[in-house]
N, C-alpha and C positions, 0 to 999 in steps of 0.2 A: 827461414833462413836455412839453407842449405848444410849440413853436418859436411864441416873440412873434409874429413877423413872421407867422404863417400860422392864425392867431387868424380865427375865424369872426364876421360881424355878430352873432350871438347870444351870443358870448363876449367881445365888445369894450365895454372898463369903461364906464361910464353917466359921462353929461358933467353937472359939475357947473352946477346952475343960479345964476344970479346970485339975490344974495340969502339964501344957502345955506350955511351957514358948510358948511367944508369937511371932508369925513369924513379923520379920523385913522388915520396908518397903522398897520397889522396888527402886531401885535406878530412879531418873528421866532420860527419855532419850533424849539427845539431837537432835536436828534435825540435825546436821553435823556430829553427832559422827555416827560409824558404830554402828552394833545393837550385833556384834558378839566382840566386842574390849573387855570386861569383862573376865577375865579366867573364867575356868567354875569349880565349885566348886565339891568338892566331890559329886557322889552320895546321896542323903539321906539316913539314914538308918531306916529299917521299926522300926515301932511305937511298943515300950512295954507295957505294961500294961499301961492301963491306960490314953494314949498318942496316939493323932489324927496324921493321916499322912499327911502331909503337901508339895502342887507342890511345885517346885524349883521356884526359881524367876529369874533364868538365865537360857538363850539359848547356849547349847556347839557349840561351833567352829564347820566351815565345817570341815568336814571329819569325825567329830567325829559321829554323826548322826548313830541313832539304825540303824539296818538293817530293809529291807521292810519288815520283816518276820515279825517287832516289831512295829507295827504304833502308833504314839501315839496320843493318845485321840487330839479331838479335842480342847476340855477344854483348852487343856496345851499348845496347839500351840502359838510359840511366834506369835508378830505381824509381818506380810512381810513374813512367810515361805509358803512354796509351797509344799503343802498334797502329797506322792506320788498318783502318774495317777494308777485307780482301772483298771482290766482288759486287763493290757496294751501286744499288742500281742509279742511273739519272736520272738529276730532279725528270726534265723534259717526260721522262718516260711515264711517271704516274699520270698524270691526262689528259694521255692516249690511252692507257689504261682504261682510266674511268670513261673517257669517250664511247670504249671501243665494246665494254660493258652494255651502258645506257643503249646504245644499237642492237648490241644482239638479244639485250631486254624487249625495245621495243620491236624487233622482227619474232621474234618469241611468240610476244601478247597478242600480234598481229595472225601468225601462224596459228595459232595457239586457239583464238577465239576463232577463225575460221574452221578451226578443227572440230570445235565443240558445238560448233554451229551446226555440221554437216552432220554428226552423230546425232546429238538431240534431234535435227528435223527428219533421221534415218536414213539420210543421201537418198540417190536417184529418185528425188521430189515429192520425198515422202515428208508431211510434217506430222511430231505427235501428236499436235494438237489439232487438229485436219482442217476444218475448213473456219475455225477457232485463232488459225495461225497462220494463215493468209488473206490477203485483201481481197475481197469481192465487195460488189458493189448491190446494193438495194436500193437506192433513190432512182426513182423514176427520171428520166433522162428528159421527157415530154409530158405536158401537164392534161390532167384529167380530160377534159374538152377537146383533147387534138382528135382531129380526123382525116390527119394527112398519113396517107400510105408514104409520101414521098420523103417526109418527116422521118419517119419509124427508118426507113430504109439509111436515110443520112448518120442515124445515129446509130444503127448496128449493121453496115458494112462493115467498117474498120474493123468492129468485132467477130467476125463473121470470117473461115478459114477453109479452103478446101484441102484436104487430104488425099494423097497418096500413096498406097501399102503395096507389099507384096503381094501376088498372091498368083497361085499357081506358075511359080517357075517366074514370073514377069515382074520386073519392078514397076510399080506402077498399074499393076494389073486390077488393083481394087480402088476406087474413088468414093468418096464421099465428102459429110462433110463436118465441121465443129465451130464451136465457138469457144472464145477466152473467157476462162472460169474466173482468173484473180488477176492480180498484178506479178506473180511470182512464176507466169509462163504456164499455168496450167490449161490445157483445152480438153473439153467434154466433146465425145462423139459416142457411135453405135458402137458395141464388142463386135458385131459384125464383119462392120468395115475394117477393122485390124485383126482380127481373130489368126486367119492364116500367117499375117508377118508375126505374130507376136509367139505362135505356136512353132514357127521354122525360122526364129531368129533374122528374121526379113527386112528389108528398110522400110520406112515410115517416113514420106515427110510432108511439112505442113506449108501451104501456100498460102498468104496474105492476101488483102485486095489488091495492093500493088504490083503482086507476082513475086514478091522475095520470096524465095525457100527455105525452110528451117529442116533441120533434122530432128527430130521424134523418139523421145522413148517411151514405151507402155508403163506409167509405175502400176496400172492395175487394171482389172476388167473384170465383168460380173456376166457369163453369159446368160442369169437368171434373169438380170432386167435387160438385158442387150443394153449396156453402157461403158463405157471405158472413158479412162483419165490416162491422158500422154504430158509428157513433161517438154516444154518446147524451151531452154532455157536462152537464146538465143534471141527470142520474142518475149521477153519479160516487158518489155516498151509497149506492147502492145495494147488495148486498151479494153479490158474487162466489162463483158453485155451487164446487163443491170437482170438481176436476179427475182422474178415476181412470185406469182400464187395461181394457181391453176385453180383451188378452191375457191376463190371467189368468181371465175370465169360463171357464164349465162348460156345457154344454148341459145345461138343468135350472134354473140356478142363477133367484133370485126377481129380478126387473126393475120397476123401475115409471117409466110416460111420465108426462109432467106436458105440459100445452098448452089449449092453445083451441083445439078440435074444433068445428068447424062455428062458429066467435065465442063459442063459452061459455067463457069467460075461467079460468084456474085451475083446469081439471079433471086429473083422478088416474086414475089406470088402473094395473091391475097387473098380471102374468102372468110366465111364465119366458124364458128365453133359447131359442130349439126349436132354433136350427143357428148355427154359426158361419163363415165366411170363403164366405159367399153371392156368389158372382157373381149382381148385379141392375144394373139401370140406374135412373135416378132420374130425375125433371122428366118434364114433357109431352113429347107425340111430338114434338114439334119441336128437344126439349132430348135425344135418346135416344144421344148421346155420352158423357154423363154415366153412366160406371159405376162403382160401388164392390164394394167387399170386405165385404158388410155384415153384421150380425148379426142375425138374423132372432128374433124377439119373439112372441109371439101374446098382450100386453098390447091392451088396443084403443085404435088408430090410427086415425084421419079426418082429413079434410081441415077446417085448420086448427090441425093438431098438427104439419105438417111447420116442422122448425127447432127444436123443442123439445128437453129433455135425456130421454134416458133414462138411469134410478138406477140403481146398485145398493143393498143393502138399507143399506147404510155412510153413505150420502147424496151418493155420489161419481159426475159424470155420467162415462157408459163407451161413450155413444153418442149422435148428434145425429137423431131421426126423421126419415127424408126419404120414405118410399113405403113404399102398400100394396099386396098382390095382390088382384086381382078375379079375380073367376068369369070373364072375358074373358080372361086369361090375362096381363092385362101388370100392369106395377109402376109409379103413378103417386100422386104427392100431390095429383091432382088427380080422381082418380075418385071414385065416390058412396059408398063403405061399408067397412068395417069386418068382413072376413071371417077373424078371427083368425091374419092372415098378413104382419107389418109387419117392415119393415127399418131399420136405425140405422145412422150411417157409422158406423165404429171412432172413439172418442177420439183415437188415435193418429194419425188422418189429421187430424183437425180441427187436432189440435195446430201440425202440417207445416204444414198450409195457411193458418193464422192468422199464425204465426208471417212468414211469406213474407209476406203481406200489411200487416202492419205494419209490415214493415222498408221496403216498397217499392208498397205501392198494386194490385200484383198477387201472382197464383200462378204457379208454373210447375210441370209433368208431366213424367214421364222418354218417351221417344218411341224406338222404335227405324228409323223410315223402313220402313215395309214395311206393308202391307195385307192384311188378314185377313179370311178368309169368315168370315162370323157367322151365315148359314143353314142351316150345317151340324147337325144333330142326332146324330148317328152314336156321336158321345160316345167318337171314334177320336182326337181331338186337333183341330190349329186348322190348317188348309191355309192357306198361305202366297199370293196372288195377285201380289202383286207388289211386287220391293225397288226403291227408289227410289235411283238412282244417286248416290254421295258419301254417302250415309247410314251410321250404327251399321250397320246390319244388312248393307250392303253391304260395306261394309270388313269386317266380321269371318266375309265369306263367305257367309253366308245366301241361299239361292238361291230363284227362285219353285220352286211345286210343294212344296216340303220342307212335313213334316208336324212341327207341334211338340207333342211330347208329355207333356213337364214343361219347368218352369222355377226352375231351384237346385232340383231333386229332385221338387218338387211337383205332381200330375199335373195335366195339363190335359185338359180334354173338348173343348172347342168355342173357336170366337174369341175369344166373350164372357170367355169365364174366361184365354184368353191376356192381352188387355187388361189385365183387374183385375189379372192376376199380375203383369204389369209397374208396374201402376200402385202396385201398393203398394211401391216403389222409388224409389228417387232418381235426378234427372240428376246423373250424371259416376259413378254404380255401377255396376260390372264383375259381370253376371250371367251364368248358366250355362243356357242352350238346349238340352234334348235332342230332336235332331229324327230325321225317319227320311228317308231319301232314297235313290232308286232300292233299296230291300227294308232297305238297310241304317242301323244305329242310328250317331249320332254325338253330340259335344257340339261346340257351338259359344260362343265368350265375348263376351258385347254389352256393349259400354262404352255407358250410356245417355246421348241426347242431352235436351235440353230444348226444350219451347214454351212459351208464355203461352197461361195458360186455366184 
């Protein structure tokens, strides 16, 4: 209770105005009696001339309070009465707030999930788990006894594409082929088909069997293996090609080459496996470091077939068409015509390189840290010209002028054969070299290093 001697001007009693009846003293409140037992008196009338308005001496009963739009002045509130809360939130607002929060939560979850997927996949067509994180197909679409090239064409043409890439200042100056790797819209082709476009930020288009064109981006490429992986998001509905095995092929087996030779899309040619494990280079003369252990075929392959699939009669891709031999004795995807000697990158290497690119955007290849002579045609082996200090070859004891005659027991005839033999293995593997030094044969175990390319 406030000390009577400490009352402010605002709480001082009103002075009696002459001519007005003195107010009746309020009845004392009994501690045990309800505050609202007294009947509500009539509301005071406005004061007439010469009179002063006096506050009521009693509080109306519950239920007879004035509406909240007519608040009672604080000076006249009865003891124990509760003032109406100010700024009270309307009851209808809470369901709206809850619905809005729920909606924002759902939207946030969707957006967050999309961002997480993009981050976990690395974006730009990358997938952290490589081939394990994409939907490839390995089941053969045709039975083992199939002998129909027409049936193979029917199954594979929807999965084969034509590629048009920027080259030498011209959009579509380079043409090639490719095939759909997975349901996520990745396409396999040769590096030399898209190399100029990738290096100059030129446009790349993928054209399906029906002539539909889709923009493509390079996820990653390997000049060493002459392979590239493209991302074509709008082509995710295209059927992936079935991935087979080149290791089960035998010389004489029937194969089918599909692609766009000379810009003629959806072209099918047939032939046989002419040879296996053929060491060749691919690409043009500026890219002669691309060595592959190729599948050789006499199926007609021409410029424009590069990057297209080589398929067995069960409709499984066993290689990527990459190069042809010419009468000039070179191997290239850019020379002028088929003479019945074509080469394809084995599908096992395609899987390894594609897996690396999908994970990181780049491919790695094995190295030993030695330079080898590639012009020797004697067929006796590969002569080591130089061993770089601190490399795997140096640490294993390989020396300059050593003659390598075998890798893992397989004969090596020259420098190209040695490079190809090394590149059929993976970084980190330890492989056995058979070498001749000072007329004595010995073995050297070398753990392969790695470089990007």
